[in-house]
DOLO-386459 format. One record per atom (N, C-alpha, C, O): residue in three letters; x, y, z. Coordinates in steps of 0.1 Angstrom, whole numbers, plus 2048, in hexadecimal, padded with zeros to 3 digits. Example, Ala and Ser with C-alpha at 12.3 -4.5 7.8 and 13.67 -1.06 7.14 Angstrom:
2
ALA8847C784E ALA87B7D384E ALA8847DF84E ALA88E7DF855 SER8807EA847 SER8897F5847 SER88180084F SER88680B850 
This chain:
282
MET42A6C978B MET4336C377D MET43F6C4779 MET4466BB774 LEU4426D377B LEU44A6DA778 LEU45A6DD77D LEU4656DE778 PHE4516DD78A PHE45E6DC795 PHE45B6F1799 PHE4646F77A0 ARG4516F6795 ARG45270A795 ARG44E7097A8 ARG4537107B1 SER4477017AA SER4446FF7BC SER4536FF7C3 SER4547047CF GLN4606F97BA GLN46D6F77C4 GLN4797027C2 GLN4827037B9 LEU47670C7D0 LEU4827147C7 LEU48E7137C5 LEU49471A7BC GLU4997077D0 GLU4A27047C9 GLU4A36FF7B5 GLU4AC7027AC ASP4996FA7B5 ASP49A6F77A0 ASP49670179E ASP49A704793 GLN4917087A1 GLN48A71379B GLN49A721796 GLN49F72678C GLN49A72279E GLN4AC72F7A2 GLN4B272379A GLN4BE72779A PHE4B271A794 PHE4BE70F78E PHE4BD712783 PHE4C571577A LEU4B3712781 LEU4AB711773 LEU4AD71F76A LEU4B171F75F LEU4A972E771 LEU4AF739774 LEU4BD73F76E LEU4C0745764 ASP4C273B777 ASP4D0736777 ASP4D1735769 ASP4D2740764 ARG4D0729760 ARG4CE726756 ARG4D3729751 ARG4DF72A750 VAL4C4730748 VAL4C5739741 VAL4C774D741 VAL4C5754737 ALA4CB75074D ALA4DC75C74F ALA4E075A74C ALA4E8761746 GLN4E274974D GLN4F774C748 GLN4F5742739 GLN4FE73A734 ALA4E7746735 ALA4EF73E725 ALA4F6748718 ALA4F374870C ARG4FA74C71C ARG4FC75D716 ARG50C76071B ARG50B76A721 SER51975C71D SER52375E721 SER52776F722 SER51E77671C PRO530776728 PRO53B77D722 PRO54377E716 PRO54A775712 LEU542786710 LEU54B783705 LEU55678870E LEU55678F718 PRO56477F703 PRO572782709 PRO576790704 PRO5727976FA PRO581793713 PRO5877A170D PRO5927A0701 PRO59B7996FD HIS5897AB700 HIS5987B36F2 HIS58E7AC6E3 HIS5917B16D8 TRP5827A06E4 TRP57D7A06DB TRP5747AF6D0 TRP56E7BA6D3 LEU5777A96C4 LEU56E7B06B7 LEU5667A96B3 LEU56679F6AD GLU5547B76BC GLU54C7B56B3 GLU5507BA69E GLU5587C2699 TRP5497B2699 TRP54B7B7689 TRP53A7C0685 TRP5317BE68D TYR5397C667D TYR52A7C9678 TYR5287C6667 TYR5317C465F LEU51C7C7665 LEU51D7CE659 LEU51B7DA64D LEU50F7DD64B GLU5217DE648 GLU5217F0649 GLU50F7F0645 GLU5087EA63C GLY50C7F964D GLY4FA7FA64D GLY4EE7F7657 GLY4E37FC658 VAL4F37EC65C VAL4EE7E0667 VAL4F57E966C VAL4FF7EF668 GLU4E97EB67E GLU4EC7F0685 GLU4F27E968D GLU4FB7EE693 GLN4ED7DB690 GLN4F17D369B GLN4FC7CB697 GLN4FA7C368E ALA5097CC69B ALA5127C069F ALA50A7AE696 ALA5017A769B LEU50F7AC68A LEU50F7A1686 LEU51678D68D LEU51278268E GLY526798690 GLY52C78B69C GLY53678F6A1 GLY53579B6A4 VAL5417886A5 VAL54B78C6B0 VAL5557816A6 VAL55477A69C LEU5617876AF LEU57177F6A6 LEU5767806B4 LEU5707826BE SER58477C6B2 SER5907756BF SER5997826B4 SER5987836A8 VAL5A278D6BE VAL5AF7946B0 VAL5AC7896A4 VAL5A7789698 GLU5B377D6B0 GLU5BC7766A5 GLU5B7770698 GLU5BE76C68F ARG5A576F698 ARG5A376B690 ARG59C778685 ARG59877567A ALA59C78768A ALA5A078E685 ALA5A878D67B ALA5A578B670 GLU5BA78D680 GLU5BA78D674 GLU5BF787672 GLU5CA78A66E LEU5BC777671 LEU5BC76F668 LEU5B3770659 LEU5B476C64D LEU5AC778661 LEU59C77D655 LEU5AB785646 LEU5AA78363A LYS5B578C64A LYS5B7799642 LYS5BF78F638 LYS5C779362F GLN5BD78363C GLN5C777D631 GLN5C0779621 GLN5C5778616 TRP5B3776627 TRP5AD775615 TRP59A77D614 TRP59077A60D TRP59D78A61F TRP591791618 TRP591798615 TRP5937A261C PRO58E799604 PRO58D79F5FC PRO5867AF5F9 PRO57B7B45FB GLU5937B55F1 GLU5927C05F6 GLU5807CD5F5 GLU57A7D45FD ASN5807C75E4 ASN5727CB5E1 ASN5667CC5EE ASN55A7CF5EA ALA5687CA5FA ALA55F7CE606 ALA5667C8613 ALA5657BD618 PRO56D7D2617 PRO5787D261C PRO5737D2632 PRO56D7D963A MET57B7C5633 MET5757C6643 MET5817D364B MET58D7D2649 VAL57D7DD652 VAL5857E5657 VAL5837EA668 VAL5797EB66F TYR5887EB668 TYR58A7F0677 TYR585801679 TYR58A80A673 GLU579804684 GLU572810688 GLU56880B68E GLU55E80468E ASN57581B69B ASN56F8136AA ASN56D80D6AD ASN5618096B1 HIS5808046AE HIS57E7F56B9 HIS5727EF6B0 HIS5697ED6B8 ARG5717ED6AA ARG56A7DD6A2 ARG56C7E0695 ARG5757E7692 LEU5617D6688 LEU56C7D1682 LEU55F7D3677 LEU5567CA676 VAL55E7E066D VAL5557E1667 VAL54C7DA655 VAL54A7E364D TRP5487CC650 TRP54B7CB640 TRP5477D4638 TRP53B7D5635 ARG5517DC633 ARG5457E062A ARG5437E061E ARG5497E5614 ALA5337D8620 ALA5327D0615 ALA5237D8614 ALA51B7D060F GLY51F7DF617 GLY50F7E2619 GLY5087E9608 GLY4FD7ED607 HIS5137EA5FD HIS50E7E95F6 HIS50D7DF5E9 HIS50C7E25DD MET50F7D15F0 MET50E7C55EA MET5017C35EB MET4F97C95F3 GLN4FE7B85E2 GLN4F07B35E2 GLN4F47A55EC GLN4FF7A05ED ALA4E67A15F2 ALA4E3794600 ALA4F378C5F8 ALA4FF78B5FA HIS4E97865EC HIS4F27795E9 HIS4FD77B5E2 HIS4FD7745D8 GLU50C7875E3 GLU51378D5D8 GLU51A78F5EB GLU5267905EE ARG51078F5F4 ARG51B793605 ARG521781605 ARG52C77D605 SER514779605 SER513768604 SER51E7615FF SER522758607 GLN5257635F2 GLN5307635EF GLN53C7655F1 GLN54675D5F2 LEU53A7755F2 LEU5447795F7 LEU54F76F607 LEU55A76A609 ILE54077360E ILE54976761B ILE54875C61D ILE54A759629 GLN544750613 GLN54174860D GLN54C74060A GLN54F73460C SER55374D603 SER56174C5FD SER567749604 SER56C73E604 VAL56A753610 VAL57475961A VAL57374E622 VAL57D74B628 ALA56273E626 ALA56D73C630 ALA56F72D62A ALA571723631 GLU56F72D61D GLU573721617 GLU58071F614 GLU586715611 LYS58572C614 LYS59472A61A LYS59A72F625 LYS5A6732627 LEU58F73062D LEU59572B63F LEU58E71A644 LEU59171564F GLN58871563D GLN58B70A63C GLN5906FC636 GLN5906F063C ALA594703626 ALA5A26FB624 ALA5AA6FC624 ALA5B36F961B SER5AB707638 SER5BC70A641 SER5BC70464E SER5C3705658 GLY5B16FD649 GLY5AB6FC657 GLY5AB6FE662 GLY5AE6F766B HIS5A770C662 HIS59B71A668 HIS59171266B HIS59370D676 ILE589710666 ILE57E709668 ILE57B6FA661 ILE57E6F5656 THR5756F6670 THR5736E566A THR5666E5670 THR55F6EE675 GLY5626CE66B GLY5536C8666 GLY5486D0664 GLY53C6D3669 TRP5526D4657 TRP54A6DC647 TRP53D6D3643 TRP53F6C863E ARG5306D9647 ARG5226D3643 ARG5196CF637 ARG5106C7633 ASN5246DF631 ASN5196DF61F ASN50E6E5624 ASN5066DE61F GLU5066F062B GLU4F86F862F GLU4FE6FF632 GLU5086FF639 HIS4F870A62B HIS4F771862D HIS4E771D63A HIS4DB719638 TYR4EB726646 TYR4E772D64E TYR4E573D646 TYR4EC745640 ASP4D573D64A ASP4D574D645 ASP4DE75C655 ASP4DE75E661 CYS4E175E64D CYS4E476665B CYS4DA77A65A CYS4D577F64F TRP4D977E662 TRP4D0788669 TRP4D978D672 TRP4E2787677 SER4D479E678 SER4DB7A467F SER4D679C68E SER4CE79368C LYS4DB79F69D LYS4E17936A9 LYS4D27926AA LYS4CC7886A7 ASP4CC79F6AE ASP4BB7A46AE ASP4B179F6A7 ASP4A47A06A8 GLN4BC79669D GLN4AD793698 GLN4A678569F GLN4AC77A69E ALA49A7866A5 ALA49577A6AB ALA4877736A1 ALA48876769D SER47F7796A0 SER46F778699 SER46D77168C SER470774681 TRP467766690 TRP45F765681 TRP450761683 TRP44A76068D PRO44C75F678 PRO44F75966C PRO45476565E PRO454761652 ASP457773661 ASP45477B654 ASP46178165A ASP45F78C660 PRO47077D659 PRO47778865A PRO47B78A650 PRO477786645 PRO48B797652 PRO48679B642 PRO49379563D PRO49B78E643 SER49379A632 SER49E79162C SER4B178D635 SER4B679363F PRO4B678362C PRO4C277E634 PRO4CC78862F PRO4CE789623 LEU4D278E636 LEU4DF799636 LEU4EE78B62B LEU4F978F626 PHE4EA77F62C PHE4F3771621 PHE4EF76C629 PHE4E976D633 GLN4F8760622 GLN4F4757628 GLN50374A625 GLN50674661A LEU50B746634 LEU51274062D LEU51172F637 LEU50872963B GLU52072C636 GLU52271963A GLU51B71A647 GLU52072564C ARG51371564F ARG51470F65A ARG51F70E665 ARG520713670 ALA52A70465D ALA53270A669 ALA54071466A ALA548716672 ALA53F715662 ALA54672B661 ALA54073266A ALA54573D66B TYR53272F676 TYR52C73A677 TYR53673A685 TYR53974368C ARG539730687 ARG54372F699 ARG54C73E699 ARG54B7486A0 PHE55773A68B PHE560740688 PHE56074E689 PHE56975668E PHE555751682 PHE55176267D PHE54976768A PHE548773689 GLY542761695 GLY53D75E6A0 GLY52D76869D GLY5297726A1 LEU527760694 LEU517767689 LEU51175C697 LEU51675169B ARG50776469C ARG4FF75C6A0 ARG4F075769B ARG4E775F697 SER4EE74969D SER4E873E693 SER4D873B699 SER4D67406A3 HIS4CF735695 HIS4CB73269A HIS4C172768F HIS4BF726683 ALA4BB71F6A4 ALA4B87146A4 ALA4A770D6AA ALA49D7146AC SER4A77076AA SER49B7006AF SER49C6F16BA SER4A26E76B5 HIS4986EF6C5 HIS4986E76CB HIS48B6E06D2 HIS4866E96D8 VAL4836D36D3 VAL4776CB6D4 VAL4766CA6DF VAL4806C36E0 HIS4726CB6EB HIS4726BF6F6 HIS4636BA6F7 HIS4596C06F8 GLY4676A76F6 GLY45E6A56F3 GLY45B69D6FB GLY4616926FC MET44F6A2705 MET44669D714 MET43B68F711 MET43768A707 THR43A68C71A THR43768471F THR428685724 THR42968D72D LEU41D682724 LEU41068272D LEU40E684739 LEU40668B73E GLY41D67973F GLY41D67B74F GLY42B680751 GLY43467B757 GLY42C68F747 GLY43769874F GLY43F694746 GLY43E69D73D GLN44C689741 GLN45067F745 GLN45968E736 GLN453697732 MET46468C732 MET46E691724 MET47868A724 MET48068672D TRP476687715 TRP47C67770C TRP48D68670E TRP48F691714 CYS492680709 CYS4A468D708 CYS4A967F6FE CYS4A56736FE GLY4B36856F7 GLY4BA67E6F0 GLY4C967C6F2 GLY4CF6856F8 ARG4D06716EC ARG4DD6796F1 ARG4E16756E0 ARG4DB66D6D8 ARG4EF6816DF ARG4F06866D7 ARG4FF67C6D0 ARG5056786DA SER5066766C2 SER50866E6C0 SER5116706C2 SER51267A6C9 SER51D66A6BF SER52F6666C6 SER53666E6BA SER5406756BC HIS52E66C6AA HIS53167669E HIS52F68369F HIS537689697 LYS52568B6A8 LYS5216976A9 LYS5326A06A8 LYS53D69B6AD ALA5326A96A1 ALA53A6B26A2 ALA53A6B86AD ALA5426B46B5 THR5346C16B0 THR5326C66BF THR5286BD6CB THR51D6B86C8 ASP52E6BA6D9 ASP5276B86DE ASP5226A86E2 ASP51A6A26E9 PRO52D6A86D9 PRO5276926D5 PRO52668B6E5 PRO52D68D6EE ASN51B6816E5 ASN5186756F5 ASN5146836FF ASN51668170B LEU50C6926FA LEU50A692705 LEU4F7697702 LEU4F069C6FA LEU4F769070C LEU4E669870E LEU4DF6A6702 LEU4E56B16FE ASP4D36A1700 ASP4D26AB6F6 ASP4BD6AB6F6 ASP4B66A16F6 ASN4B96B36F7 ASN4A66B66F1 ASN4A56A96E7 ASN4AE6A26E1 MET4966A96E9 MET4936976E2 MET49C69F6D1 MET4A669B6CB ALA4936AC6CD ALA49B6AE6C5 ALA4A26BD6C0 ALA4A56C56C9 ALA4A56C06B5 ALA4AC6CC6BE ALA4B86C76AD ALA4BC6BC6A9 GLY4BB6D76A6 GLY4C46D96A0 GLY4BE6E5698 GLY4B36E9697 GLY4CD6EB68F GLY4CF6F868B GLY4C26FD67A GLY4BF6F6670 LEU4BC70B67E LEU4B970D676 LEU4BB71366B LEU4BB72066B PRO4BD70965A PRO4BF713651 PRO4BE719649 PRO4B472064B ALA4C471D63B ALA4C072A636 ALA4B1726632 ALA4AE71B62F GLY4A972E632 GLY4A073262B GLY491729633 GLY48672A62D GLU49472163F GLU49171A646 GLU488726654 GLU48C731658 VAL47A71D658 VAL47672A663 VAL47871F671 VAL476713670 PRO47B72467D PRO47971968A PRO470711685 PRO47470867E HIS466713687 HIS45B70568E HIS45A700681 HIS4506F8682 VAL45F700671 VAL4606F6667 VAL46F6F066B VAL46F6E4668 CYS47F6F6672 CYS4856F1673 CYS47D6E4680 CYS4816D867F ALA4766E6688 ALA4736E0699 ALA46E6D168C ALA4756C8689 LEU45F6D4686 LEU45C6CB681 LEU4676C267C LEU4696B667E ARG46D6C9675 ARG4796BC668 ARG4816B1676 ARG4816A4676 GLU4856B9680 GLU48C6B4689 GLU4886A8690 GLU48C69D68F ILE4806AD697 ILE4706A16A0 ILE475695692 ILE47C68B694 HIS471699684 HIS471689680 HIS481685678 HIS48467A673 GLU487690679 GLU495686675 GLU49967E684 GLU49A672684 GLU49A68768F GLU4A468369C GLU49A67D6A3 GLU49E6746AA ALA48B6806A4 ALA4856756A7 ALA4746696A3 ALA46A6646A8 GLY47A66C69A GLY47165F685 GLY466666695 GLY4696636A1 LEU45F66B693 LEU450677694 LEU44E68368E LEU45568D68D PHE44067E687 PHE438683684 PHE430691688 PHE42568C68D ARG42F6A0689 ARG42B6A5690 ARG4236B3689 ARG42C6B8682 HIS41A6B9688 HIS4126C1682 HIS4136CF68B HIS4136D0697 ALA4136D9680 ALA41A6E6685 ALA4116E8693 ALA4156F069A SER4026E0698 SER3FA6E269B SER3FD6DD6AC SER3F86E16B7 GLN4046D56A9 GLN4116CA6B3 GLN4166D36BF GLN4146D26CB LEU41F6DC6B7 LEU4276E26BF LEU4256F06C7 LEU41D6F96C4 VAL42D6EF6CF VAL4276FE6D8 VAL4347026D9 VAL43E6FC6DB SER4337106D8 SER4417186D8 SER4407216E8 SER43972A6EC TYR4517176F0 TYR4547226FD TYR45A72F6FC TYR45C736705 GLY45D7316ED GLY46873E6F0 GLY47173B6E6 GLY4717346DB ALA47A7416ED ALA48B7446E7 ALA4997486F6 ALA4997526FD VAL49F7416F5 VAL4AF7456FC VAL4BA7476F4 VAL4BD73E6EC THR4BE74C6F5 THR4CC74A6E8 THR4D974A6F5 THR4D9750700 THR4E27426EE THR4EE73D6FB THR4FA7436F2 THR4F87456E6 GLU5057476F8 GLU51274F6F3 GLU5187426F8 GLU5127386FB ARG5257456F6 ARG5337406FD ARG5417416F5 ARG5407486EB GLU54B73E6F7 GLU55573D6EE GLU55772B6F0 GLU5577236F9 VAL55872B6DE VAL55B71E6DE VAL56E7196D8 VAL5757226D9 PRO5717126D5 PRO57D70D6CE PRO58070E6C0 PRO58B70D6BA GLU56E70F6B9 GLU56F7156AE GLU56E7236AF GLU57B7236AD GLY56B72E6B1 GLY5697436BA GLY56373E6C1 GLY5667356C8 TRP5527446BD TRP54B74C6C2 TRP53E7426BF TRP53D73C6B4 HIS53173F6CC HIS5277346C7 HIS5197416D0 HIS5147456DB SER5197416C0 SER50D74D6C6 SER4FD7456BE SER4FC7456B2 GLU4F173F6C8 GLU4E37386C5 GLU4DD7426C4 GLU4E274C6C8 THR4D37426C1 THR4BE7416C4 THR4BA7396C6 THR4B87356BA ILE4B472F6CF ILE4AE7286CE ILE4A17266CF ILE49D72C6D9 PHE4997226CA PHE4897226CC PHE4847196CF PHE4807126C6 VAL4807166DF VAL47C70D6E1 VAL4687066E3 VAL45E70B6E8 TYR46A6FD6DF TYR4596F86D9 TYR45D6E96DE TYR4686E26DF GLY44A6E56E3 GLY4476DA6EA GLY43C6D26E3 GLY4326D66DC THR43E6CA6E6 THR4366C16E1 THR4336B16EA THR43B6AC6F1 PHE4266AD6E6 PHE4266A36F5 PHE4296956EB PHE42D6966E0 LEU4266866F0 LEU42E67C6E7 LEU4206776F5 LEU41E679701 ALA41A66F6E7 ALA40E6606F3 ALA4146576F1 ALA41E6576E9 ASN40E64B6F9 ASN412645702 ASN41D6356F9 ASN42662E6FD HIS4166356EF HIS41962E6E0 HIS4236356DE HIS42C62C6DC GLU42B6446DE GLU4316496D5 GLU43F6436D9 GLU43E6416E5 THR44D63F6D5 THR4576406DB THR4636466D0 THR4626406C5 PRO46F6526D0 PRO4766546C9 PRO47D64B6C4 PRO47E6406C9 ARG4836506B8 ARG48B6456AE ARG49264D6A6 ARG48C65069C ASN4A06526A8 ASN4A265769D ASN4A8652691 ASN4B0648691 LEU4A265C683 LEU4A9659678 LEU4B2659675 LEU4B764E674 ASP4BA664673 ASP4C866666E ASP4D5668679 ASP4DB67367A GLY4D766067F GLY4E465C681 GLY4E966868A GLY4F5668688 GLU4E3674695 GLU4E7679698 GLU4E367C6AB GLU4E66856B3 VAL4DC6706AD VAL4DD66A6BB VAL4DE65F6BA VAL4DD6586B0 SER4E265A6C8 SER4E964C6CD SER4DE6446D3 SER4DE6386D3 GLU4D164D6DC GLU4C66456E2 GLU4C364E6E7 GLU4CB6586E9 PHE4B664E6EB PHE4A66546F2 PHE4A364F703 PHE49E644705 MET4A665870B MET4A365871A MET49365C719 MET490666712 CYS48965471F CYS48065E728 CYS48365F735 CYS48765473A LEU48466E73E LEU488670748 LEU47A67974E LEU473682749 ASP479672761 ASP46F682767 ASP48068B76D ASP48C689771 ILE475696766 ILE4796A576B ILE4846AA775 ILE48B6B4774 SER48269F77F SER48B69F786 SER49A698783 SER4A569D784 GLU49868D781 GLU4AA68C773 GLU4AB69476B GLU4B569B76D VAL4A4698760 VAL4A569E758 VAL4AB6AF761 VAL4B46B575B LEU4A86B576D LEU4B46BD773 LEU4BA6B977B LEU4BF6C1782 GLU4BD6AB77F GLU4C86A4782 GLU4D96A6779 GLU4E56A877C ARG4D46A476E ARG4D769D764 ARG4E06B0760 ARG4EC6B275C MET4D86B7762 MET4D96C675A MET4E56C9762 MET4F06C975E ARG4E06CC770 ARG4EC6CB77C ARG4FC6C677B ARG5076CB77D ASN4F86BC777 ASN5096AB771 ASN50F6B7763 ASN51A6B675E ARG5056C2760 ARG50C6BF754 ARG5146BC742 ARG51E6BE73A GLU5016B0745 GLU5036A4740 GLU4F86A972E GLU4FA6A3724 PHE4F16B272F PHE4EE6BB721 PHE4F96C2719 PHE5046C671C THR4F36C3710 THR4FB6D370C THR4F86DA70D THR4EC6DD70B HIS4FF6E170F HIS4F86F2715 HIS4ED6FD711 HIS4E6706716 ASP4F16F8708 ASP4DF6FD6FA ASP4D36F66FD ASP4C86FC6FD ALA4D46E9701 ALA4CD6DC704 ALA4C66E7712 ALA4BC6ED712 ALA4CE6E771B ALA4C96EB72E ALA4C26F172C ALA4B66F0731 CYS4C770071D CYS4C1708723 CYS4B570A71D CYS4AC710722 ALA4B4704712 ALA4A5703710 ALA49C6FC716 ALA4916FF715 ILE4A06F171E ILE4946EB727 ILE49B6F7731 ILE49E6FF729 ALA49D6FA738 ALA49C703744 ALA49271173C ALA487712740 LEU496718734 LEU48571C72E LEU47871B72B LEU46E72272A TYR47F70772B TYR46E70272C TYR467700735 TYR45A702735 LEU4706FC740 LEU46B6F874E LEU467706757 LEU460705762 LEU46C712753 LEU46971A75A LEU45B72774C LEU45673274C ASN45B71F747 ASN44C72673C ASN44971C738 ASN450714732 GLN43871973D GLN43470F73E GLN427711731 GLN424709728 GLU42071F734 GLU41C72B72C GLU41F72D71C GLU426736717 PRO419722714 PRO41F725708 PRO41F734703 PRO41473A705 ARG42773A6FD ARG42974B6F7 ARG4207486EB ARG41C73C6EA SER41D7506E2 SER4157516D8 SER41F7526CB SER41A7526C0 
């Protein structure tokens, strides 16, 4: 069904997963929260210099051994949230952050990828600011499969702020503050595909992290990949205006469209992980 015996297709999928994370551009800086070993984000030199205009003196961002350290280890998470959110709002007002969503993401250190019991987030921040600060976000992507082995794929609306008109997974969305990945997946299945699912109908296929430079800064996201089966009478129907159409494709056509770069980068990586790993992870 999924072409594991076809070496060319398998190598293409392996390459797609291997290339999910681009190297950091030269001279970009990692930045850390005081007291946390893992870097939280990355900044171009220009963005790091821009932050000096608005970063508060009571919790400064300082250069230290070729990296930036945010001296806010003494603060509570809600205090850090208020501080960095206020900086983001100034950046948005000055045009340096666009696509404001009025939705917050939780921020953990970069290696945080375990749920449902992660540690408390370090802070919360408007999702549109994540790329400027180079922070790692989290998302859930769901593959909708027919019993005959075809895959339901959606086309992103032309009004989407990122990757308009490109193909995507049947349902996909960022993980808002306070939500866990499988709950996000179930919500997105309803909002984007008009389908109701129980947790028992959702199968986890692991996670893949994608990273690359984008015009807004640095995109870093860990994608939790899920699959669910659709009965013959079920057809996805978008409810939130974020999908312009759905297509039911043979896997061979999915692969061809991936090769033609018709899918978003993140969706292609999620598909590759799914097709390479058909044994569900606990």
